[in-house]
Each structure stands twice: as structure tokens, then as C-alpha cells.
C-alpha positions, 0 to 999 in steps of 0.5 A: 468553459461557458458552454460546459457551465451553461450545461452544469446550471442546467443539471444543478450541479457545481460549475468548473472553476479552472483556478482551483488548486492542488494542496499537498500537505505532509507531516513526516516525524521519527523518535527512537530510542537505543540502549546497550543493556551488557551483551543486548542492544535494544532499540524503539522506534516510532513514525508517524506519516501523514497526507492531506491533498485538497483536489487531488487528481486535477488534470491527471487522466481517468480510468478513460484515458480522459482529463479529471476536472476540478470538480472531478478532484478528490479530497485524500487523507491518510495517516500511519503510525508505527512503533517498533521494538527489537533488540539484538542479543550476542551469545559467547561469540558464535551465536547472535539472535535478533527480535523484533516487534511492531504494530502499526496503523493505518487509515485512509479516505478519497473522497470526492466531495466537489461533486456527490453522486455522479460523473459525467464522463464526455469520451475524448474531452474530460471527466466531471465530478465524481471519479469513477472510483473511491476508496475508505479504508477506516483502518488496517492494523498489522502486529509482525514478530520476527526471529532470527538466529545466527552461529559462526563457527569453522567453515560455515555461517548459519542463519535462520529465521522466522517471519510472522504479520497479520493484518487486519482489515475494513475497506470499500472501494465505491463507484458514483452512483450516477455514471453518464456516459456521453460519447462528444463534447456536442451530445453533452452540450445537447444533454444526449448520452450514450450510457448511464448506469446506476450503481449502489454504495457498495459495503464494508469488507472486512479482512484478514491476513496471516502471513508466514515465512521461515528462512535457514542458509548457510555461507560455507568457505569450501576453500581458499578460493570458493565461497558458496552460499546455500539457503531455503525460504517457504512463504505461505498467506492465508486470508480470513473474514469476508475476503477468504471466499474468493481467494484461494492459498498459495502453498508452493511458494519455496525459494532455493537460493544458490550463490558462488563466489570464486577468488580468481587470484590474491587481489 
């Protein structure tokens, strides 16, 4: 450690401190209200999840398989809020309708403030300084609408539904501005790297997603002993914004479902 820190002093960067602590602080909250109004059951729910970590990834392995040292630790910050509301309605004892709405927002940041703009990778020994990858997500917003309709009559239990999500996000994944790779510890102590790479700051990228899913299913009691479950679902995800030029819409997500239940004996 003394020899490593001596080199770091020559480079004018912070020294390694093996006594640094990993801090994990989480807060979670849930508030919910329900009300019965005739044939309608309504609810509103708010969820909060907050995560703050100091010296995240210290002692873990990097993408090169080396341990991450204290100067390579990240400060990780995440906040997630969600508001969900829904209503379940019963009509004539045969029809049940479920409607749901959600809005959520997410912020996330993983930064390496300990040693700015440099990663020193010593193969088979350690990664010092910034991690090779950091991520910033200033916001991710989700709007969701879901509708399910169920019917029970005779030998059939029918259910149909649709789910729509609209997601809007802005993010960037950054790499250390200088990535210096040494083949071994001796090369690091002698300051003879095998590779030096320079990376500019990456731009922020904006993206939008439209996720649509529809389904129908039938639980059909064929006889006293045999029940069939038949269904079909279709999903499609369409991207927009700056990421749409590198994505291709997958349109063949047809998912059939078939199930069989047979009662061998009355027991």
C-alpha cells in the first residue's frame, strides 16, 4: 500500500485509504387509502423508495475482474416515487371491471468523485480511481393505464384486458476521460502503462417508449371433470426519441396459452 500511494502522490491524485466505510442508507414508505362506494371499490396508493450509498462497489470486482479500491468507490443516489389509483366495479354479479392508473418518476446517479476523470487498471491487482462506467439518469417518468373486464356465465369465465405504458427518460452512460492500463503491479510502480485511452464526456440521450399489451382468455368447463384454459396475448414496444434510430420494433410477440385441468377422482 505504501508503494502504491507513493506512485499516486507522484501523479498528484488522492491516496488509497483502506479504512473507508461503505454506507447504505434506505428509506421506504407506503400510504394507501381504500373506499367502498356501492358496487365500486376504489384505492389510491403512494410508494417511496430512496437509496443513498457512499463508496459503492468498494471491494467488488470491476469489468476487468480486478477489485475496486476505495478511490474507485461510487456515490450512488436513487429516488423512486409512484402514485397508483384504481377502481374495481361489479355489474349484475356477472361482469367485473378493473381500471388502474399509475404515474411514477425515477432519478438515479452513480458518480465517482474520489479521483476525477481517470481510471488506473493494474491487471490482476486492482482498479484505482474512477470506475470504467458511470451512469446518470436525471429522470425517468412512466404513465400507465390498465383495463381488465371479466365475465362469468354458464361454463365460461371470460377475461379481456389492455395495458398501455408510456415511458420518457433522459440518461447518459459515461466512461472515465483517461483510462490507463498497466500489465502488472511492477509496471504501475515504474509508470510504464501498456495502453492509455482518452474519452470525451458522453452526451445525454433522450428516449421514449410506448408499450402496449392486449389479451383475451377463457376458462371453459367442458364437463364435470375437464376444464380448459385458452388465451392469447399480444405485446408491442415502440421507441421514439434519439434511441429510435438504433432500435427495431419487434411486432411478432403473439403469445398463445393453453391449459388443461382434469379431475381424476372426486377427491
